C-alpha positions in Angstrom: 0.0 0.0 0.1 1.6 3.3 -1.1 0.4 6.6 0.2 0.9 9.4 2.7 3.0 8.6 5.6 3.3 10.2 9.0 5.9 10.2 11.7 5.5 11.2 15.3 8.5 12.1 17.3 12.0 11.6 16.3 12.5 7.8 16.2 16.1 6.6 15.9 16.9 6.2 12.1 18.7 3.0 12.6 15.6 1.5 14.1 12.7 3.1 12.1 13.2 5.0 8.8 10.3 7.0 7.8 10.1 8.1 4.2 11.8 11.3 3.1 8.4 13.0 2.5 6.7 11.9 5.8 4.4 14.3 7.3 5.9 15.2 10.8 3.3 15.1 13.4 5.0 15.7 16.8 4.0 18.6 19.0 7.5 19.2 20.1 8.8 19.9 16.6 8.3 23.4 15.2 6.2 23.5 12.2 4.8 19.9 12.5 1.1 19.2 11.9 -1.1 18.0 14.8 -1.7 14.2 14.8 -5.1 15.0 16.3 -6.0 16.9 13.2 -5.0 14.3 10.6 -8.1 13.0 8.7 -9.2 9.4 9.8 -8.1 6.6 7.4 -5.8 9.2 5.4 -2.3 7.6 6.1 -0.8 4.5 4.7 2.0 4.3 7.3 2.8 5.9 10.6 6.1 5.6 12.5 5.7 6.6 16.2 8.4 7.1 18.8 5.9 6.4 21.7 5.9 8.8 24.6 6.9 7.4 28.0 3.7 8.4 29.9 0.8 5.7 29.8 -2.0 8.1 29.0 -0.1 10.3 26.5 1.3 7.0 24.9 -2.1 5.5 24.4 -3.5 8.8 23.1 -0.8 9.0 20.4 -1.3 5.3 19.5 -4.9 5.7 19.3 -4.6 8.8 17.1 -2.1 6.9 14.9 -4.5 4.0 14.4 -7.4 6.3 13.8 -5.4 8.2 11.0 -4.4 5.0 9.3 -6.3 3.6 6.3 -7.6 0.1 6.7 -4.7 -2.3 6.9 -2.3 0.6 7.1 1.0 0.0 8.8 1.9 1.1 12.2 5.6 0.9 13.4 5.8 1.9 17.0 8.7 1.9 19.3 9.9 3.1 22.7 12.8 2.6 25.1 12.2 -0.5 27.1 12.3 1.4 30.4 10.2 4.4 29.0 7.1 2.6 27.9 8.5 0.1 25.5 7.9 -3.0 27.9 4.2 -2.2 27.7 3.9 -1.2 24.1 2.9 -4.6 22.6 0.1 -5.2 25.2 -1.3 -1.7 24.6 -1.5 -2.3 20.8 -3.0 -5.7 21.5 -5.7 -4.0 23.6 -6.6 -2.0 20.5 -7.2 -5.2 18.8 -3.9 -5.2 16.8 -1.9 -8.2 15.9 1.7 -7.4 16.7 5.1 -8.4 15.8 7.6 -7.3 18.4 11.5 -7.1 18.3 14.0 -5.4 20.5 17.1 -3.6 19.3 19.3 -1.0 21.0 17.3 -0.8 24.2 14.0 -0.3 22.3 10.9 -2.3 21.8 9.9 -2.2 18.1 6.3 -3.2 17.3 4.9 -3.6 13.8 1.1 -4.0 13.3 -1.6 -2.9 10.8 -4.7 -1.1 11.5 -7.4 -3.7 12.4 -10.6 -3.7 10.6 -12.4 -2.6 13.8 -10.0 -1.2 16.4 -11.0 -1.3 20.1 -11.1 1.5 22.5 -9.6 4.2 20.5 -12.2 6.8 21.6 -11.7 6.1 25.1 -8.0 6.3 24.8 -8.1 9.7 23.0 -10.6 11.2 25.6 -8.2 10.1 28.6 -5.2 11.5 26.9 -6.9 14.7 25.6 -6.8 18.3 27.0 -9.0 18.3 30.1 -10.3 20.5 32.9 -8.7 19.6 36.2 -10.9 21.1 38.8 -8.4 20.8 41.6 -6.0 23.1 39.8 -8.7 25.3 38.3 -6.9 24.9 35.0 -6.8 23.0 31.6 -4.1 20.4 31.3 -3.1 17.3 29.4 -1.2 14.1 30.1 2.4 14.5 28.8 2.8 17.8 30.6 4.9 17.5 33.9 2.4 17.2 36.9 -0.4 17.7 34.6 -3.2 16.9 37.3 -1.4 17.9 40.6 0.7 20.4 42.2 4.1 18.7 42.4 6.1 18.6 45.8 8.8 21.0 44.6 6.1 23.6 43.4 4.1 23.1 46.7 7.3 23.8 48.7 7.9 26.9 46.7 4.4 28.1 47.3 4.6 27.4 51.0 8.0 29.0 51.5 9.0 31.2 48.5 12.5 32.4 48.5 13.2 36.2 48.3 13.2 36.9 44.5 13.8 40.1 42.6 13.9 41.0 39.0 12.5 39.3 36.1 12.4 35.7 35.2 10.9 33.1 32.8 9.3 29.8 33.4 9.7 27.8 30.1 8.8 24.1 29.9 8.2 23.7 33.6 4.7 21.9 33.7 1.4 23.6 33.5 2.6 26.9 35.2 1.5 26.8 38.8 
């Protein structure tokens, strides 16, 4: 099956080589398209470097499967100690038949979009942007301490150091 290909993240090229014209779908890469906005059944192949967090990883895998055309190929990989050990079981839970290998500390799973995937909508809802009442803010799995105030921030709130001048808080969670 030949057609459009997508790539999520920056998979090691020695383990997973996306085509040169693959559409970049990672939110951490400037100029990339959003995986959530790719039309359903519009891609023939997706290569995913799976995120380490469970909810975020299932969200990305579910969107990748949703974006694949029937029988489209999904190549997903993750470091063994950053979600790779669970990758095969998560894909099987979506109804996929998976071939799994391991190389260079990664688990590599090859599968095709099943005729009727299971649980994609639930995984997408669980990993999507959501209102967190205890924080009074919107957040999403994959953001550091996305649904709680982490102990370090709580300590700074309780006993703030004497600060003066200007500063910036970049890439430090949801901004408490």
